N, C-alpha and C positions, 0 to 999 in steps of 0.2 A: 542251389548246389545239392546234389543227391546225398543221401545219408551214407556214412562210411560204416559198413558192416564188415563181417569177416567172410572171406572167400578162399576157396582152395581150387587150384587148377594144376594138373600134372605138368603143364608147360611152364609154370612160373614158380620159381624157388623150390623146385623138386616136389611140388605138390603140398608143401607146408601151408597151413592156414596163414593168410596175410590180411592186412587191412585193405579193403577195396580201394582201388585207385592208386595203390602204392605197391612197392615190392618189400614192404616192411612186415616181417613175420610176427605173429603173436608171441612166439618164443622170445624174440629179441626185445619186444616191448616189456614182457614180464621180467626178463633178466635185468633190463636197465632200471625198471622200477624197483626191483629187489636189491639192486646195487646202490639205491639211494637217490637216483636221478628223479627230479620232479617232473610233473606233467609239463610244466612250462619249459623246462630244459629239453624235453623230447620234442615239443612243438617247435622250438627254435632250431634244433638239429635237423628236423625233417619238415621242410616247408609244406609238403603236400599232405602231411598228417594233421588231423584235427582232433580236438578233445574227444569228440564222440567216437572216433576210431580207437583211441586209447581205452576208453571205457568199454567199448565193444570187445576189445582184446581181453580185458580183465574178466568180463562176464563170460566170454568163451572159455577161458581157463577154468573158471569156477564150474561151468557146465561139464567140462571134460572130467574134472575130478569128482563130480557128483555121479558119474557113471558107475556101473557095477564092477569095473575093472580096478584092481589095486596095483600099485607100482611100488616095489620094494626100494627103499632108500638105503644105499650101502654106507652112508655116512650121515652124520647130523648136519642139517642145513640151518645155519643161524641167521 
């Protein structure tokens, strides 16, 4: 089975980064993890998603934040 990395295609999910082989966006994975869902719950909810895809999404999010661009937060995120 090929590795699940992160891919972006303007024809899929409006070009948002997704986990390869799925239509699941990095954004939705990070939101669900931030809301308290576990990796196991995500895997059960999305049968085509694998653990390595979730971890790739987290790594991608960290890389984006490491970039030289800053994003103002209008409210506290707990």
